C-alpha positions, 0 to 999 in steps of 0.5 A: 913430627917424629924424630927418625935416625935420618935426622939425627944422622944429619944432625951429626954431619952438621955439627961436624968437629963442633962438639966434642966427641965425648969418651964412652968407657968401661968403669971396673970399680963401678962394675964391681960395685953395682954387679953390672957392667957400667960403661959411662958417656962422658957429656960432662966433658962438653966445654959447657959441661953438658950435652946440651949444646949438640942440640943448641947449635943444631938448631942454631944452624938450621936458622936462616940469614933474617933470623940469625940478625934478629937474635934468639931466645931460650928459657933455661935452668942452666945447661941448655942456655950455656949451649945457645950462647956459647955457639950463638956467639960463634955464629955471630947470633944476638941471644937472650937467655931466660933462667929461674931465680933459683939457677945455681950461680955458676950456671948464670955466669958462664952463661953470661961469659959467652955474652948472653943477655940474662934475665932471672925470671920466676921461681921454675922452668915453668914460671920463666917459660911464661916470658918467652912470648914477649921476646917473640913478638920482638921478633926473635926465635924461641930455641926450645931446650927440648920439645924441638925436633932439631933439638931432639936430632942434635942430643941424638948424636950421643947414641951414635956415638956410643953404639960406635964407641962401645959394645953392644948394650943391654940397656941405656939409662938416661936422665929425663928433664923435658925428654930431648936427650932419651928422645934423640938417643932412643931413636937411634938405639930403636934404629941401630940396635933395638934390643937394647932397653932404653931406660929414662931416670927422674927424681922423686920430686920431679916424676913428670914424664913417669907420671905422663906414661903412667909408671909412677903415682907419686906426688905432683912434681915440685920442690927444691931438688939437688938435680935442678937440671932434670926439674921440668914439671911438664915433659913436652908435646913431642918428646912425650910421644917419642917416650911413649913409643920408643922408651922402655921404662922411666925409674924415679929415684930418691933424692939421697941416692942421686947425692950418693951417685955424684960422690961415687963419681967423684970418687971412683971415676975422679969426674964431677957430675951435677945431680941430673948428671948422675942420675944414671948411676942413681938409678942402678944404685937404687935397684941393682937387682934390677940391673945385675948382670946387664952391660949398661950405658950410663950418660954423664950428661952435666957436670955443672954444679954449684960448689956449696951445693957439692959441698953439702952433698958430699958432707951428707954422703959420709953421714950416710956412710958412716964416715962423719958421725956425732958421738954423745959422750955423758960425763963430769962437768969437771976440768980435765974430764974432756980430755980423755974421751977426745983423746980415744977418739983421736987413737982410734983415727977419729978427726975431731970437728966440732965438740959442744957441751950440753949441760941442760938437755938430754939427761944433764945434771947440774954437776954433768954434761953431754959432750957431743963431738963431730968426728970424721972417721977413715971407713964406717967400720971404724965408728963401732970400734970408737964407741967400744973403746969409749965403753972400755974407758968407762964412758957410756958414748952413742951414736946420734944425729941423723939426715931428715928423712932418712 
């Protein structure tokens, strides 16, 4: 069944004030950085940190008394789970949540805090989904995370708000996992702003929707992605139909660009996004020429990120931006040799995080060593200045170390 504008408008009335009408704001700095006029829809500010509670609540509100008494079951990597758990508790509905074992701990704990029973099943969404039938046989109603008309209609309320809150847009860029959010938003814009392009975004590791609509010929979706919220191996049947009819394109972006997008949103907008939430900005960063001069609406779909993953992403961003570097400095293996090199690095504004001595490999001799400095710099231009200063002092310093695959 195709979702209509009337369905989305009904969902908006049904939800009322139970979910946040999130801000939709212009980003002057990101606009200057990308050459496009960037507007951000802050769905990461929802109480559960994700847009998913819109569709979850809309579906729950359609259940009759008997279905509410028996309870519901869903499968989710975390954001849909939290939406179901929170609003099921508010409605007095028992909730069972199936999650892949790889789900970030922050999402598991938050879901449990809403009173749901959480079961960790399988390595990914598909393996966890295989257990849903067991709970349905016990009488629980399955709340699908994306392939459900009421869920799609609930997510579509984002589009209604964007049209009401902001200017006319040339394009809306939406992260895509199973396709529920983009299906709902595309339904709204097709009816109310048909000139606006709808563009989905997927990680290069999980290009399932792009492959399904023959916009990408990359590998079969698999792997460990930092955008686990959109790591879906196969799109839904209902959502695929909507995407084929209403979506103009689905872009596929590298993992590294998603990492950079997370870092930029934190640095520039002071807002925390998970990988899936930053995918829209990643699409613009990956292909700025395509979007230059356009007015774009980006949906920051979620902000639930594991702190260890965030730390690693920010460090990798610093490496790519040239602000976290490794310098190899050959020197005599004598007392006092290390100090002058370390002093030069410090005088040039470098913060030395780690020093190691390699006395065996990479050209070291019985009387020499390679000192390898891990250095944090205030800006990317500084690394060339540090190397120049070391060369003037007689050291043959060089940058070493890159990220795998980059």
